[in-house]
N, C-alpha and C positions, 0 to 999 in steps of 0.2 A: 608328660613330665615339664615341672616348672623349671624357668633358668633364674639363677641365684650369682650373683655375683657379693663378694663379703665386703666390706667398709673396713677403711683403713681405721684402723686403730680404734680404741673404744670409744664412745660417747654417751654419755651421760644425759637422760633426758629433762628437758623442763620440766619443773613441775606439771602434771595434767589435770589433775582437779580436788577439789578440797580433799574429797573422801582418800584421794593418793598421793597427796604430798608428801608424804613420809618412809614411801616407796620408791625407789632409784630405779628407774629400767634404763639397758645399755644394747644399744647398738651393735651386734657382733656379723651379721649378715642381711647383704640384701639382693634382689636379682638384679638391677640394673649396672652395665659396668661403669658406671657415673661413679659410682660408689666404690671402688680399689681396694681391695688389701693386699696387700705384698704378701709370700711371691707370684699372688696368680695375678694370668692376664688383665689387662685395663683396656683393653681396644674389644673384647667382643663380650657377648653376653654368657650368662654361666648356665650349663644345666645338672640341679643339684640335685640328689634324692640321700636319703634319711640322716637330717643331720638332729643327733640326736646327743640328747645332755647322759655321760656317765652316772647309772645307775650304783655306781660305790662310793660317788661323793668327788669332792673337789672341779676346780674349773679346768672341768675336764669335756670337751665334746667335739666330737669327730663327723664326718659324713664322706660322702661316695663321690665326684664330679666325673658328669658323661661329656662334659664339652666345656670349653672348645680339647680338640684331642690334646695340646701343649698340656694340658691341665689336667687328664684323665686320669683316677686314681681314685685310694681311699687315700685322707686327709686325717689328721689332728691335731691338735690346739694342745701343744705340748715344750711347758715350761715360758708360757707366753707367748709363742708363736706358734704359727702353722706349717707341719710336716709332711711331706710326703711321705708314704710308705710302702704304697703296692702302686704299680700301674702295669699296663697290658704292654708286651713289644721291648720288656728294659732288662737287663742283668744290671749284676751291682745289686746293691743295697735293696734299690725296690723291687727285685725280681725276683725270680723264684730260690734262686741259692742250689737247685739244683745240678747236681754234675750235667756236661753239657754245655758248650758254648751259644748256642741254639736253646737252650732251654727258655723259655719266658711266659709269663702269663696271656692267659687266652680268654679266660673269664673269671667273673665274683658273682660269687652267688648272695642274693642282698638277702637281708633278714639273721646274715651267720656270721656276724660280728658282734666284738664282746670285749670291754675293757673291765680290767681289777682295779682297786683301792691306790695302786702304787701309779697308774697307767700304762701297764703292759697291756696290751691288746691279743687279741687273736681274729683269725678269720679264714674262711673256708674260700677254695679259688683252683681253678684247674689251670694248671702248667705240662710243658713239653717243649720239644720238636713242632711247628705249626705243622711241619714239611714232613712229617714222620707222623702216622697217625698214632701208632700204638704206643708212642710214648707218651699220649696223653693221660692226663687221669688226675682225680679230685686228690685234693689234701688239705690237712689245718695247716696254718703255719702261723706263727709268734713272732712279735715285734717286741721289742722294751727298750727300742729306741736306735739300737742300729740297723743291722742288716735282717734282714726276716729268717726264720729261721723256721726248718718243715718239723714237725710235730709228728702225723701220723699219715697216710697217704694209701687212699681203697687201692685194693689188689698187691698186696706189698705183704707177706710175709716174714720179715724180718723185723728188723730194730724201729721200724717207722707202722705196725700191724699192734691189734688190740693188746699184746701182751701173755696171750694166754697160751702159746708154743707152736710149734708146727705143726704146717699145715692150717688153721688158722688163716683169713686174712678179712679186712672189712671190705663190706659189700660194693662193686664195681660205681653202682648207678644211683642206688639209693641208700648207701651206707652209711653216711654223717646225720644222725636226726640233731643233735643240740649241740652245741659247743660252748663252754663258759670258761674267760679267763681266771687268775690264781692270781694272785703277787707272785713276784719274781718269776714271770717267765711260765710258772707252771699252767694247767688248763684241765678241764673237764671235758671230758668228751662220749657223748651217746650214740651210739651207733649198732649196727645193723650188721652181724658179722656170719661168716661161712666156716662150716667145720669141716673137717678134714672127710667126714660122710655126706661133706653137700648138704646139707641141713644149718636154718638158717635160725638164729639167735640171737637177742638184744644182750647187750653189755655197756654197763659204765667205767671206763677206764681214768683214771687220774696219768697226769703227763708233770712229772720234774726232770728242770737238765742233768738231774744228777742218775736221777734212776731211770729216766726213759718212760714208757710205759704199763704202767699196773694196771691191771682188772680189779674191780671194786664191788661188781655183780654181773650176774652170766644167768638170764633164764635157761631155765631144766636144766640146771647146777645143780647136783647133792654135795659139791664142794664148801668145804667151811669157812671158808674165805671169802666167799660166793655167792653164798646162799640164805633166806632168813633167818635161818634159827631161832625160827617162836617155834618149833616143836622138831621131833628129830625125824631127820631123813627128808624136811620139808624142803620147795625150790619156788621160785619165782617164775611167776607166767610170763610170758612173752608181753610188754608193754603193748597196754592200748596208747590209744590217743588223749585220755582223760589223766595217765599217769602217765605220760613223756615230759612234764616241765621239773626238772631238777633246780632247788633252790642253792645261792651260792652266796654265803656272805660276806663281808669284808674281810674277816679271817679268815677265811678260805675254808671254811666247814659247810660241806654238800648236805641237802636232805631231799629224800621223793618219795613220791607216793607210790606203791609196788603190790602189783597183785599176789598173791602168793596162791603154790597148791592146794586144795582144799576148798577155794572158792574164798577165805580170807584174803585181808587184805589192810594195810599199815603204813604208818611215815616211816623212813627209815635215815639213820643218818650214816650217810656212804663214803666209803675212801678212808676213811681213819681206824684201819681196822677192817676186821669183820664188818659185813651189815647189822647196824645194833636197832632194834624197833622200841621205838620210843612212844608210838601211839599203834593202838590196833585191835580190830573187832575183835568180840566175844571175850575180850578178858577184862578182870578186875585188877583192883591194882596200881601199880605205878604207872600204868602202859593207857589202866581204865580212862574212863573219862572225869574221873576226882568231881561225881555227883554227887549229893547230899545220900544216896542211899550206896553202903559198900558193896552192891550188890549192879549196880551200875556199869553197863560194858558201852561199848561204841557198835553204830549198827553199819553206817558206811562213812564213805569223807570225801570231800568237795573239793577239786581243783588244786590240793598238794598242799604244800608248807609254804605261809609266809615269812622269810624269819625278820627280826626284832634286834638282831645283832646279840655278839656275846651269847653265844649259846641258846638264844631263844627261838621259839617259832612259834605262828598263828596257824590255825585251821576251822573250819566252817567243817559241820559232822554231824550225824545225826545218831543218838545213844538213845538209852531207856533202862527208867531208875533200877529195874529188876528182869530176869527171862521170862519172857511173854507179856509184859507189861506195854504200857502204852510209849510212845518211842516221842523225845524233843528233839528240835531242830536247835544249835546253840554253836557260838565259836569260843574257842579254846585257845589256851595258851599252853606254851609244853615250854617250862627253864633248864631241863636240861635232866631234870629227873621224875620230873611228873606232870601231870596235865590237870586241869583245871576251868573251869564254863568262865567267861565273861559277861556271855549274854546267853539266857534261856528262851527261847519258846513259851509264851505261858504263865511265865514265873511273875508274880506277883510282889514282890521283893528286891533285895540286893541287883538282882541281873534281868530286871524289868527299865523297860523303856525312862522310867521315873518321869512321866508325864501324864497327867488326868487319868489316871488309872490305868489307863491304857498296858496292855500286854503285845510282846513280840508275835507275828503271827508265822512269818519268814522271812527269813535272810538271802540277800543275792550276794553269792559265795563271788560272782565277777568285780564287784563291787568294794570287796576289803582291800583296804594297804595296811600296813605297819612299822613303824620305826620305834625302838625301846618299847618301853612299856604300852605306850597308846597303842591303838590302832580305830580305823571309821572305816564305817561298813553301810549299805544302804537296807534298810528293811522296810517290811511293813507292820504297822501296829493296829490295833483290835482299841477304839478308843469308844465305847457306849455304843458297843455296835457296827461302829464306822470303821471303814479300812482307809488309813490314811497313809500311804509314804512318805518317810522321812532320811538323812542323811544323821549318824548317831557318831557321838566318839565315845571309846571306851579306854577302860584299862587303867584308871586311878580312885582311887578308896572308895568314892561314892556311887560306881558302878557306871552302866551307858548312860548318858544323859545327850538328849536332842539338841544339835546343831541347827536342821532346816528342817523344819513343815513344809508338803506340799498343800497348799489350798487352803490356808488359816494364816488367820492373822499373828497368831505365836511364833517365835523364832522366824521373822520375817525377816525379806529383804528391808525394809524400810516402811514408813508410814504410810498406811493405805495399799502395800504392796503385798505380794504374795508370792510364794517359789511356783512355777508351772512347771520346770524339769532341772532332772541334775544330772550331770553329765559327767566328765572325771577330776577326781577330787586325791589327793594325797593327806596324809600328816606326817609331822614333824615328829623330833622326839623328845618336844616341850611342849607337845599336844596341838600345837598350830595347824589349823587344814585349810588348805588350797583349794579350792573349787571353780569351777565351769560350770556355770546355772543361768535359766533363763526365768525371768521377773515376769510378773502380769504386765507391766508396762511394753514387755516383748523384743527387752533387749536380753543379751545374750552377754556376760560380761565372766570376769576373771575377780574372785571372794576370797576375802582371809574372816577365817574364824580364828579370833583368841577368844579362850576359856574365861565368862564375865564379862566380854565384850560386844555390842553390837556388831555382827555383817558388816564389814566394812570394804566396797569394792576399791579394786585396787588396778585394775586393767579394762578398759568397756571399747567400741565403736565411738566413734566421733571425739576420742578424743589429741591433740595435737602432740607437736614434737618437732624437733631442729633435727634434721638429717642433713649428714655430710655428703658432698657430690664432691667431682674434682673439679668445680667450677665455683664450690663456694655453699654453703648451709645456705637449705631451700627448708621454709615449712611445711610442714608434710600433716597430714590428716589421717588416722586408723580409722577403716571402713571394716573391717570385720578381724577376727582372731578366732585360732583353732591351736590344739595343741599335741605337737607331734608324736608318732609313736601311739596314741592315743587309741581306746577302746569304749569310749562313753562311760567309762568306770574309775574305776582305780587306777595308779600311776602306777601303780607294783613294781616301784624299784626292789619292793621288797621283795618280789620274787625273781632279782636278777635281770631284770631287761629297762636298756638302755631306752629311756622316752626323752619324758619334759619337765621331771622333777629328781632331784637330787635329796640324800639325806642332811648334808650342810643346810639346808635352807632354801636352793639354789631353784629358781623355776626359767624355761625354755618356753618362749609362746613365737608362734610363726603368724605375724600382722599382714594383710594388705595394705597397701598403701599408694593411691594415687595407681592402681592399676598393676601396683607388683609387689611382689612380697620382701618383707622387712622382717630379721629376727631378732627377740630382744630378750634379754636375759635379767634376772632380778634376786634378788633375796630380801622377801620379804619377811619371815622367819630368820631368828639366829637361835637354832636349837643349842650351839654346843656347851652353853651354860647351863643348860638344864636336864643332859640325858641322863644323870646319873641322882637330878636332887631328890628320889628318896624311892631310889633303887625299885627292883622289880616285884615288890610285895603287892603292890596294889591296895 
């Protein structure tokens, strides 16, 4: 694990390169202890993990500090300052708040921290009296700026249980599958539970400080409040890995891809009354794909829903125009009442790539990201019998448009250059795209793509800046760049994943400088003036 030290204050970088002079980068963290940030220690190197930007927006980022021991714990940037909100072997505000003077946190589970739009956080940990093994158990805690508050606990049938009634409890060793923070201390929890008859089921429940834990969906239950409601008596199947991810937007709406009895599948809004199907297979009408033919139906869905905010979401699916007809792949938007395609394989009209008479062949669902009415995605197109990979923007009234195409001199990174590889990318609500990509000069850099303008390099190895240290500022050169919590594809804050991009236009980059890590943030795009410039009608 790399060691990281936070830098005292924020430092605006000097102009880096002609193409990036209008983008101001700010140093927020560095691994050498000579560049400290109160209240962390300044006399020892630090080991940090999961320094991520909040997916819900705002100047919020947090991290896990594993060393030195005096600074170990979960930290959050809140109201312009760093605050530790969880630590091992401590009682008080940073402890678990359980009954018993010796109950402390003893373990933290990586990948189970989340922050809501208002800064509320949730995390998964293990707590109890270290001297009494029977008291140790896993739980979920909420933090809104004061003391930690436990909201769910494994093997607890009472108020910290799943809310399903007597005898139900969250599985002890593998009970918590996904947690998401909601505003004002609320949370969504996806858990494996044990029923009174000892069978295991899956549940999604919502916690609120006022109402406790209330179940929203339960596998193999025909209860109208917890079941699909597509057909009479239907039930949800147990969640599989490809239906595990839940999407939570800034307003707290929850969407999930779930499998239904009878081999059905659909995307549902959850925890706002009974489960509400918004896109399902084998149906025409409002819950169908919205193709040109009124007989069109969905066949399958991929990777669930990505929210666009304000009650919209986007997804990749396979559909057919008519029963028994040929299938098409597409990217679709749901506006809260109906679905419609934004891009379709084989289409030569409005839903085509709009480049050289080409047609879409396949879409990479892992590359999809969304914000407001816009989406960005990777796809392969057929252009005159040649297969070309590219990155596309869609959501406007003119249909999908190329952003970058591999191996061609069109939509290229500059004169005489071509694109060779596309990595993580994200889109903002004004249509601006930021992407990590590699060009034919063997440089991997961060690029900004704005409609009607050439691609612009905004951060790359070899750029220099002034780095503050305890002995004064020093000149430093960026050796390499990477994006935190990246999967090589989409940023996917639209799937409620903290990482390197936030919908307010902020991006976070981890760079290597003179042998150690430095973390930088910038706001190359300001989508706030354009979010609703022409609505969602496209």
